N, CA, C and O atoms as CSV, one atom per row, in Angstrom:
chain,resi,resn,atom,element,x,y,z
A,1,UNK,N,N,9.995,7.620,-6.936
A,1,UNK,CA,C,9.324,6.346,-6.469
A,1,UNK,C,C,10.650,5.798,-5.336
A,1,UNK,O,O,11.804,6.181,-5.527
A,2,UNK,N,N,10.352,5.034,-4.373
A,2,UNK,CA,C,10.640,4.317,-3.363
A,2,UNK,C,C,11.282,3.063,-3.564
A,2,UNK,O,O,10.347,2.265,-3.509
A,3,UNK,N,N,12.271,2.454,-3.754
A,3,UNK,CA,C,12.948,1.111,-4.003
A,3,UNK,C,C,13.016,0.490,-2.862
A,3,UNK,O,O,13.856,0.864,-2.044
A,4,UNK,N,N,12.037,-0.724,-2.533
A,4,UNK,CA,C,12.266,-1.389,-1.416
A,4,UNK,C,C,12.891,-2.638,-1.429
A,4,UNK,O,O,12.718,-3.262,-2.476
A,5,UNK,N,N,13.619,-3.226,-0.508
A,5,UNK,CA,C,14.375,-4.100,-0.731
A,5,UNK,C,C,15.804,-4.084,-1.750
A,5,UNK,O,O,15.948,-5.142,-2.363
A,6,UNK,N,N,16.662,-3.236,-1.958
A,6,UNK,CA,C,17.441,-2.531,-2.470
A,6,UNK,C,C,18.615,-3.657,-2.362
A,6,UNK,O,O,19.467,-3.718,-3.249
A,7,UNK,N,N,18.634,-4.539,-1.262
A,7,UNK,CA,C,19.242,-5.341,-0.903
A,7,UNK,C,C,19.580,-6.506,-1.837
A,7,UNK,O,O,20.695,-7.012,-1.957
A,8,UNK,N,N,18.281,-6.920,-2.585
A,8,UNK,CA,C,18.549,-7.840,-3.634
A,8,UNK,C,C,18.623,-7.451,-5.036
A,8,UNK,O,O,18.527,-8.289,-5.932
A,9,UNK,N,N,18.819,-5.997,-5.293
A,9,UNK,CA,C,19.586,-5.271,-6.391
A,9,UNK,C,C,21.152,-5.843,-6.108
A,9,UNK,O,O,21.693,-6.664,-6.848
A,10,UNK,N,N,21.783,-5.261,-4.903
A,10,UNK,CA,C,23.037,-5.529,-4.901
A,10,UNK,C,C,23.624,-6.854,-4.779
A,10,UNK,O,O,24.756,-7.162,-5.153
A,11,UNK,N,N,22.546,-7.812,-4.082
A,11,UNK,CA,C,23.229,-9.247,-4.356
A,11,UNK,C,C,23.176,-9.580,-5.809
A,11,UNK,O,O,24.084,-10.355,-6.109
A,12,UNK,N,N,22.288,-9.195,-6.963
A,12,UNK,CA,C,22.182,-9.364,-8.194
A,12,UNK,C,C,23.818,-8.870,-8.621
A,12,UNK,O,O,24.641,-9.563,-9.219
A,13,UNK,N,N,23.997,-7.484,-8.128
A,13,UNK,CA,C,25.270,-7.054,-9.118
A,13,UNK,C,C,26.298,-7.831,-8.145
A,13,UNK,O,O,27.450,-7.405,-8.232
A,14,UNK,N,N,26.161,-8.559,-7.521
A,14,UNK,CA,C,27.521,-9.162,-6.959
A,14,UNK,C,C,27.215,-10.488,-7.632
A,14,UNK,O,O,28.167,-11.145,-8.054
A,15,UNK,N,N,25.804,-11.008,-7.790
A,15,UNK,CA,C,25.960,-12.446,-8.763
A,15,UNK,C,C,26.209,-12.347,-10.402
A,15,UNK,O,O,26.839,-13.134,-11.109
A,16,UNK,N,N,25.584,-11.255,-10.742
A,16,UNK,CA,C,25.903,-10.996,-12.100
A,16,UNK,C,C,26.514,-9.521,-12.237
A,16,UNK,O,O,25.916,-8.445,-12.249
A,17,UNK,N,N,27.654,-9.749,-12.321
A,17,UNK,CA,C,28.497,-8.407,-12.525
A,17,UNK,C,C,28.432,-7.691,-13.872
A,17,UNK,O,O,28.960,-6.583,-13.970
A,18,UNK,N,N,27.864,-8.211,-14.839
A,18,UNK,CA,C,27.942,-7.702,-16.194
A,18,UNK,C,C,26.468,-7.210,-16.264
A,18,UNK,O,O,26.126,-6.693,-17.328
A,19,UNK,N,N,25.431,-7.320,-15.131
A,19,UNK,CA,C,24.424,-6.322,-15.160
A,19,UNK,C,C,24.251,-5.313,-14.508
A,19,UNK,O,O,23.203,-4.667,-14.516
A,20,UNK,N,N,25.412,-4.998,-13.756
A,20,UNK,CA,C,25.853,-4.014,-12.670
A,20,UNK,C,C,24.777,-2.712,-13.291
A,20,UNK,O,O,23.633,-2.390,-12.971
A,21,UNK,N,N,25.730,-2.175,-14.301
A,21,UNK,CA,C,25.760,-0.969,-15.125
A,21,UNK,C,C,23.904,-0.799,-15.418
A,21,UNK,O,O,23.392,0.320,-15.409
A,22,UNK,N,N,23.199,-1.874,-15.624
A,22,UNK,CA,C,22.126,-1.857,-16.272
A,22,UNK,C,C,21.094,-1.535,-14.861
A,22,UNK,O,O,20.212,-0.678,-14.914
A,23,UNK,N,N,21.327,-2.253,-13.785
A,23,UNK,CA,C,20.838,-2.209,-12.709
A,23,UNK,C,C,21.141,-0.797,-12.318
A,23,UNK,O,O,20.115,-0.140,-12.144
A,24,UNK,N,N,22.160,-0.201,-12.146
A,24,UNK,CA,C,22.104,1.188,-11.736
A,24,UNK,C,C,21.340,2.110,-12.496
A,24,UNK,O,O,20.451,2.794,-11.989
A,25,UNK,N,N,21.678,2.159,-13.788
A,25,UNK,CA,C,20.604,2.870,-14.441
A,25,UNK,C,C,19.074,2.684,-14.491
A,25,UNK,O,O,18.280,3.477,-14.997
A,26,UNK,N,N,18.795,1.565,-13.917
A,26,UNK,CA,C,17.258,1.358,-13.787
A,26,UNK,C,C,17.026,1.894,-12.508
A,26,UNK,O,O,15.890,2.357,-12.404
A,27,UNK,N,N,17.941,2.015,-11.183
A,27,UNK,CA,C,17.687,2.684,-10.109
A,27,UNK,C,C,17.454,3.897,-10.604
A,27,UNK,O,O,16.311,4.355,-10.596
A,28,UNK,N,N,18.582,4.633,-11.140
A,28,UNK,CA,C,18.317,5.977,-11.157
A,28,UNK,C,C,17.077,6.495,-12.040
A,28,UNK,O,O,16.583,7.587,-11.761
A,29,UNK,N,N,16.659,5.865,-12.913
A,29,UNK,CA,C,15.391,5.905,-13.592
A,29,UNK,C,C,14.389,6.013,-12.549
A,29,UNK,O,O,13.799,7.049,-12.243
A,30,UNK,N,N,14.243,4.897,-12.037
A,30,UNK,CA,C,13.144,4.811,-11.134
A,30,UNK,C,C,13.003,5.647,-9.957
A,30,UNK,O,O,11.885,5.848,-9.481
A,31,UNK,N,N,14.169,6.203,-9.397
A,31,UNK,CA,C,13.898,7.157,-8.293
A,31,UNK,C,C,13.361,8.240,-8.798
A,31,UNK,O,O,12.409,8.861,-8.326
A,32,UNK,N,N,14.034,8.510,-9.879
A,32,UNK,CA,C,13.284,9.902,-10.895
A,32,UNK,C,C,11.620,10.012,-11.016
A,32,UNK,O,O,11.193,11.150,-11.214
A,33,UNK,N,N,10.584,8.863,-10.908
A,33,UNK,CA,C,9.791,9.038,-11.352
A,33,UNK,C,C,8.587,8.991,-10.350
A,33,UNK,O,O,8.656,8.829,-9.131
A,34,UNK,N,N,7.466,9.166,-11.122
A,34,UNK,CA,C,6.345,9.404,-9.972
A,34,UNK,C,C,5.031,8.717,-10.739
A,34,UNK,O,O,3.991,9.281,-11.079
A,35,UNK,N,N,5.419,7.292,-10.906
A,35,UNK,CA,C,4.283,6.459,-11.350
A,35,UNK,C,C,3.045,6.340,-11.044
A,35,UNK,O,O,2.923,6.101,-9.843
A,36,UNK,N,N,1.953,6.407,-11.663
A,36,UNK,CA,C,0.562,6.085,-10.891
A,36,UNK,C,C,-0.139,4.844,-11.651
A,36,UNK,O,O,-1.203,4.380,-11.240
A,37,UNK,N,N,0.490,4.366,-12.724
A,37,UNK,CA,C,-0.116,3.098,-13.417
A,37,UNK,C,C,0.807,2.427,-14.270
A,37,UNK,O,O,1.965,2.845,-14.252
A,38,UNK,N,N,0.530,1.489,-14.996
A,38,UNK,CA,C,1.194,0.504,-15.583
A,38,UNK,C,C,1.613,1.564,-16.784
A,38,UNK,O,O,2.740,2.055,-16.847
A,39,UNK,N,N,0.592,1.839,-17.693
A,39,UNK,CA,C,0.515,2.535,-18.696
A,39,UNK,C,C,1.609,3.868,-18.883
A,39,UNK,O,O,2.123,4.212,-19.947
A,40,UNK,N,N,1.798,4.478,-17.599
A,40,UNK,CA,C,2.531,5.668,-17.526
A,40,UNK,C,C,4.354,5.036,-17.191
A,40,UNK,O,O,5.331,5.764,-17.364
A,41,UNK,N,N,4.437,3.707,-16.747
A,41,UNK,CA,C,5.868,3.319,-17.117
A,41,UNK,C,C,5.922,2.969,-18.323
A,41,UNK,O,O,6.984,3.245,-18.881
A,42,UNK,N,N,5.031,2.376,-19.024
A,42,UNK,CA,C,5.529,2.188,-20.633
A,42,UNK,C,C,5.977,3.278,-21.222
A,42,UNK,O,O,6.974,3.190,-21.938
A,43,UNK,N,N,5.297,4.565,-21.026
A,43,UNK,CA,C,5.579,5.500,-21.845
A,43,UNK,C,C,6.944,6.315,-21.292
A,43,UNK,O,O,7.539,7.230,-21.860
A,44,UNK,N,N,7.255,5.663,-19.955
A,44,UNK,CA,C,8.343,6.831,-19.554
A,44,UNK,C,C,9.936,5.788,-19.104
A,44,UNK,O,O,11.007,6.294,-18.768
A,45,UNK,N,N,9.639,4.179,-19.239
A,45,UNK,CA,C,10.854,3.761,-18.816
A,45,UNK,C,C,11.550,3.257,-19.999
A,45,UNK,O,O,11.037,2.511,-20.833
A,46,UNK,N,N,12.869,3.751,-20.029
A,46,UNK,CA,C,13.879,2.999,-21.349
A,46,UNK,C,C,13.732,1.728,-20.955
A,46,UNK,O,O,14.453,1.213,-21.810
A,47,UNK,N,N,13.389,0.927,-20.379
A,47,UNK,CA,C,13.758,-0.335,-20.214
A,47,UNK,C,C,12.386,-1.400,-20.753
A,47,UNK,O,O,11.346,-1.316,-20.099
A,48,UNK,N,N,12.437,-2.323,-21.881
A,48,UNK,CA,C,11.305,-3.027,-21.982
A,48,UNK,C,C,10.670,-3.599,-20.850
A,48,UNK,O,O,11.324,-3.949,-19.868
A,49,UNK,N,N,9.534,-3.708,-20.915
A,49,UNK,CA,C,8.822,-4.184,-19.617
A,49,UNK,C,C,7.231,-5.301,-19.948
A,49,UNK,O,O,6.650,-5.291,-21.033
A,50,UNK,N,N,6.886,-5.990,-18.995
A,50,UNK,CA,C,5.973,-6.557,-19.205
A,50,UNK,C,C,4.884,-6.621,-17.882
A,50,UNK,O,O,5.384,-6.527,-16.761
A,51,UNK,N,N,3.570,-6.762,-17.989
A,51,UNK,CA,C,2.852,-6.710,-16.965
A,51,UNK,C,C,2.196,-8.115,-16.604
A,51,UNK,O,O,1.279,-8.455,-17.352
A,52,UNK,N,N,2.498,-8.898,-15.666
A,52,UNK,CA,C,1.699,-10.058,-15.297
A,52,UNK,C,C,0.890,-10.059,-13.965
A,52,UNK,O,O,1.463,-9.958,-12.880
A,53,UNK,N,N,-0.254,-10.159,-14.064
A,53,UNK,CA,C,-0.897,-9.975,-13.057
A,53,UNK,C,C,-0.591,-8.642,-12.623
A,53,UNK,O,O,-0.514,-7.583,-13.245
A,54,UNK,N,N,-0.384,-9.027,-11.026
A,54,UNK,CA,C,0.019,-7.870,-10.457
A,54,UNK,C,C,1.266,-7.329,-10.228
A,54,UNK,O,O,1.510,-6.345,-9.529
A,55,UNK,N,N,2.092,-8.053,-10.884
A,55,UNK,CA,C,3.623,-7.779,-11.031
A,55,UNK,C,C,4.169,-7.051,-12.517
A,55,UNK,O,O,3.661,-7.378,-13.589
A,56,UNK,N,N,5.037,-6.242,-12.440
A,56,UNK,CA,C,5.824,-5.446,-13.615
A,56,UNK,C,C,7.524,-6.152,-13.449
A,56,UNK,O,O,8.343,-6.090,-12.532
A,57,UNK,N,N,7.548,-6.787,-14.746
A,57,UNK,CA,C,8.588,-7.489,-15.239
A,57,UNK,C,C,9.293,-6.262,-16.094
A,57,UNK,O,O,8.775,-5.517,-16.926
A,58,UNK,N,N,10.886,-6.313,-15.521
A,58,UNK,CA,C,11.681,-5.331,-16.334
A,58,UNK,C,C,12.599,-6.180,-16.764
A,58,UNK,O,O,13.195,-6.954,-16.015
A,59,UNK,N,N,12.859,-6.057,-18.564
A,59,UNK,CA,C,13.879,-6.378,-19.225
A,59,UNK,C,C,15.363,-5.628,-18.606
A,59,UNK,O,O,15.536,-4.409,-18.632
A,60,UNK,N,N,16.458,-6.709,-18.008
A,60,UNK,CA,C,17.550,-5.589,-17.673
A,60,UNK,C,C,18.822,-6.327,-18.433
A,60,UNK,O,O,18.743,-7.523,-18.715
A,61,UNK,N,N,19.842,-5.649,-18.705
A,61,UNK,CA,C,21.068,-6.386,-19.423
A,61,UNK,C,C,20.638,-6.849,-20.667
A,61,UNK,O,O,20.873,-8.042,-20.862
A,62,UNK,N,N,19.966,-6.128,-21.738
A,62,UNK,CA,C,20.046,-6.156,-22.875
A,62,UNK,C,C,19.014,-7.507,-23.249
A,62,UNK,O,O,19.225,-8.207,-24.239
A,63,UNK,N,N,18.047,-7.713,-22.441
A,63,UNK,CA,C,17.278,-9.403,-22.307
A,63,UNK,C,C,17.936,-10.166,-21.499
A,63,UNK,O,O,17.076,-11.013,-21.260
A,64,UNK,N,N,18.800,-10.453,-20.940
A,64,UNK,CA,C,19.442,-11.284,-20.499
A,64,UNK,C,C,18.975,-11.781,-19.084
A,64,UNK,O,O,18.996,-12.955,-18.714
A,65,UNK,N,N,18.479,-10.518,-18.228
A,65,UNK,CA,C,17.923,-10.642,-16.894
A,65,UNK,C,C,16.446,-10.206,-16.748
A,65,UNK,O,O,16.106,-9.247,-17.442
A,66,UNK,N,N,15.525,-10.774,-15.947
A,66,UNK,CA,C,14.367,-9.990,-15.774
A,66,UNK,C,C,14.302,-9.735,-13.999
A,66,UNK,O,O,14.677,-10.466,-13.083
A,67,UNK,N,N,13.731,-8.531,-13.992
A,67,UNK,CA,C,13.650,-7.889,-12.670
A,67,UNK,C,C,12.401,-7.846,-12.612
A,67,UNK,O,O,11.742,-7.405,-13.553
A,68,UNK,N,N,11.770,-8.363,-11.327
A,68,UNK,CA,C,10.320,-8.871,-11.234
A,68,UNK,C,C,10.033,-7.739,-9.943
A,68,UNK,O,O,10.668,-7.801,-8.891
A,69,UNK,N,N,9.242,-6.968,-10.144
A,69,UNK,CA,C,8.716,-5.953,-8.802
A,69,UNK,C,C,7.122,-5.995,-8.657
A,69,UNK,O,O,6.261,-6.552,-9.337
A,70,UNK,N,N,7.079,-5.455,-7.881
A,70,UNK,CA,C,5.302,-5.453,-7.343
A,70,UNK,C,C,5.409,-3.951,-6.952
A,70,UNK,O,O,6.237,-3.636,-6.097
A,71,UNK,N,N,4.643,-3.033,-7.511
A,71,UNK,CA,C,4.524,-1.734,-7.422
A,71,UNK,C,C,3.417,-1.315,-6.656
A,71,UNK,O,O,2.330,-1.813,-6.951
A,72,UNK,N,N,3.477,-0.418,-5.641
A,72,UNK,CA,C,2.398,0.230,-4.856
A,72,UNK,C,C,2.099,1.627,-5.424
A,72,UNK,O,O,2.482,2.607,-4.786
A,73,UNK,N,N,1.489,1.767,-6.495
A,73,UNK,CA,C,1.306,3.318,-6.940
A,73,UNK,C,C,1.036,4.257,-6.092
A,73,UNK,O,O,1.622,5.339,-6.122
A,74,UNK,N,N,-0.385,3.799,-4.759
A,74,UNK,CA,C,-0.538,4.614,-4.053
A,74,UNK,C,C,0.695,5.423,-3.244
A,74,UNK,O,O,0.824,6.643,-3.150
A,75,UNK,N,N,1.637,4.285,-2.640
A,75,UNK,CA,C,2.785,4.605,-1.570
A,75,UNK,C,C,4.159,4.961,-2.451
A,75,UNK,O,O,5.258,5.256,-1.982
A,76,UNK,N,N,3.806,4.857,-3.796
A,76,UNK,CA,C,5.316,5.396,-4.662
A,76,UNK,C,C,6.613,4.104,-3.922
A,76,UNK,O,O,7.706,4.465,-3.487
A,77,UNK,N,N,6.248,2.976,-3.936
A,77,UNK,CA,C,6.702,1.956,-3.582
A,77,UNK,C,C,7.038,0.499,-4.578
A,77,UNK,O,O,6.296,-0.452,-4.824
A,78,UNK,N,N,8.110,0.705,-4.909
A,78,UNK,CA,C,8.780,-0.768,-5.634
A,78,UNK,C,C,9.516,-1.817,-4.965
A,78,UNK,O,O,10.684,-1.783,-4.580
A,79,UNK,N,N,8.655,-2.772,-4.878
A,79,UNK,CA,C,9.034,-3.844,-4.121
A,79,UNK,C,C,9.912,-4.765,-5.141
A,79,UNK,O,O,9.397,-5.172,-6.183
A,80,UNK,N,N,11.422,-5.115,-4.753
A,80,UNK,CA,C,11.621,-6.155,-5.335
A,80,UNK,C,C,11.768,-7.738,-5.324
A,80,UNK,O,O,12.697,-8.358,-4.807
A,81,UNK,N,N,10.799,-8.212,-5.916
A,81,UNK,CA,C,10.687,-9.729,-5.370
A,81,UNK,C,C,11.646,-10.447,-5.920
A,81,UNK,O,O,12.168,-11.110,-5.023
A,82,UNK,N,N,12.260,-10.701,-7.180
A,82,UNK,CA,C,13.301,-11.406,-8.092
A,82,UNK,C,C,14.219,-10.527,-8.746
A,82,UNK,O,O,13.974,-9.353,-9.023
A,83,UNK,N,N,15.244,-11.110,-8.975
A,83,UNK,CA,C,16.231,-10.970,-10.124
A,83,UNK,C,C,16.611,-12.063,-10.775
A,83,UNK,O,O,17.370,-12.829,-10.182
A,84,UNK,N,N,16.207,-12.363,-12.029
A,84,UNK,CA,C,16.595,-13.944,-12.508
A,84,UNK,C,C,17.163,-13.697,-14.044
A,84,UNK,O,O,16.978,-12.661,-14.683
A,85,UNK,N,N,17.835,-14.768,-14.472
A,85,UNK,CA,C,18.251,-14.712,-15.714
A,85,UNK,C,C,17.230,-15.025,-16.439
A,85,UNK,O,O,16.349,-15.678,-15.879
A,86,UNK,N,N,17.081,-14.720,-17.633
A,86,UNK,CA,C,16.224,-15.036,-18.648
A,86,UNK,C,C,15.701,-16.651,-18.764
A,86,UNK,O,O,14.557,-16.851,-19.173
A,87,UNK,N,N,16.419,-17.595,-18.459
A,87,UNK,CA,C,16.450,-18.559,-18.422
A,87,UNK,C,C,15.564,-19.351,-17.199
A,87,UNK,O,O,14.660,-20.171,-17.361
A,88,UNK,N,N,16.093,-18.862,-16.000
A,88,UNK,CA,C,15.477,-18.863,-14.874
A,88,UNK,C,C,13.650,-18.510,-14.654
A,88,UNK,O,O,12.717,-19.021,-14.035
A,89,UNK,N,N,13.860,-17.340,-15.568
A,89,UNK,CA,C,12.288,-16.583,-15.656
A,89,UNK,C,C,11.422,-17.527,-16.539
A,89,UNK,O,O,10.212,-17.653,-16.352
A,90,UNK,N,N,12.039,-18.116,-17.413
A,90,UNK,CA,C,11.165,-18.742,-18.548
A,90,UNK,C,C,10.686,-20.278,-17.534
A,90,UNK,O,O,9.908,-21.046,-18.099
A,91,UNK,N,N,11.036,-20.555,-16.478
A,91,UNK,CA,C,10.761,-21.649,-15.767
A,91,UNK,C,C,9.437,-21.431,-14.968
A,91,UNK,O,O,8.573,-22.285,-14.770
A,92,UNK,N,N,9.434,-20.407,-14.634
A,92,UNK,CA,C,7.925,-19.637,-14.181
A,92,UNK,C,C,7.756,-19.986,-12.745
A,92,UNK,O,O,6.594,-20.002,-12.341
A,93,UNK,N,N,8.873,-20.319,-11.750
A,93,UNK,CA,C,8.718,-20.562,-10.853
A,93,UNK,C,C,8.776,-19.519,-9.647
A,93,UNK,O,O,8.632,-19.773,-8.452
A,94,UNK,N,N,9.044,-18.175,-10.298
A,94,UNK,CA,C,8.752,-16.574,-9.731
A,94,UNK,C,C,7.129,-16.536,-9.442
A,94,UNK,O,O,6.602,-15.826,-8.585
A,95,UNK,N,N,6.517,-17.341,-10.231
A,95,UNK,CA,C,5.037,-17.036,-10.090
A,95,UNK,C,C,4.301,-18.037,-8.754
A,95,UNK,O,O,3.100,-18.161,-8.515
A,96,UNK,N,N,5.471,-18.665,-8.022
A,96,UNK,CA,C,4.642,-19.018,-6.614
A,96,UNK,C,C,5.085,-18.269,-5.602
A,96,UNK,O,O,5.045,-18.665,-4.437
A,97,UNK,N,N,5.511,-17.213,-5.929
A,97,UNK,CA,C,5.879,-15.961,-4.678
A,97,UNK,C,C,4.094,-15.700,-4.404
A,97,UNK,O,O,3.051,-15.598,-5.049
A,98,UNK,N,N,4.572,-15.681,-3.051
A,98,UNK,CA,C,3.271,-15.296,-2.563
A,98,UNK,C,C,2.296,-13.859,-2.610
A,98,UNK,O,O,1.230,-13.688,-2.019
A,99,UNK,N,N,2.847,-13.123,-3.294
A,99,UNK,CA,C,2.483,-11.793,-3.510
A,99,UNK,C,C,1.527,-11.938,-5.037
A,99,UNK,O,O,0.555,-11.262,-5.374
A,100,UNK,N,N,2.135,-12.954,-5.703
A,100,UNK,CA,C,1.647,-13.102,-6.986
A,100,UNK,C,C,0.170,-13.153,-7.062
A,100,UNK,O,O,-0.343,-14.058,-6.404
A,101,UNK,N,N,-0.501,-12.492,-7.623
A,101,UNK,CA,C,-1.852,-12.295,-7.596
A,101,UNK,C,C,-2.675,-13.422,-8.698
A,101,UNK,O,O,-3.049,-13.024,-9.801
A,102,UNK,N,N,-2.833,-14.442,-8.375
A,102,UNK,CA,C,-3.201,-15.390,-9.718
A,102,UNK,C,C,-5.047,-15.134,-9.755
A,102,UNK,O,O,-5.729,-15.679,-10.623
């Protein structure tokens, strides 16, 4: 899989240094995958995840952070939409993303 907008992951590492190791582990895992569906991700991901509409949300840093992604299985691209603390995620503002399929 290809990660699109890795810049957001770099910014997350700078803002939340305690998440850096988990972000690096997530990136390594993702780049080794050839996911075709959400169900395949569930069987191969070491990270807890949830599917919300067309987004896949990964728990990062021992459930402290949420990595919100949109995955195009056809082109094998993962778009990083948000990296949030658990508290920020619970406010649901990320659902205002223009890519969020309501």
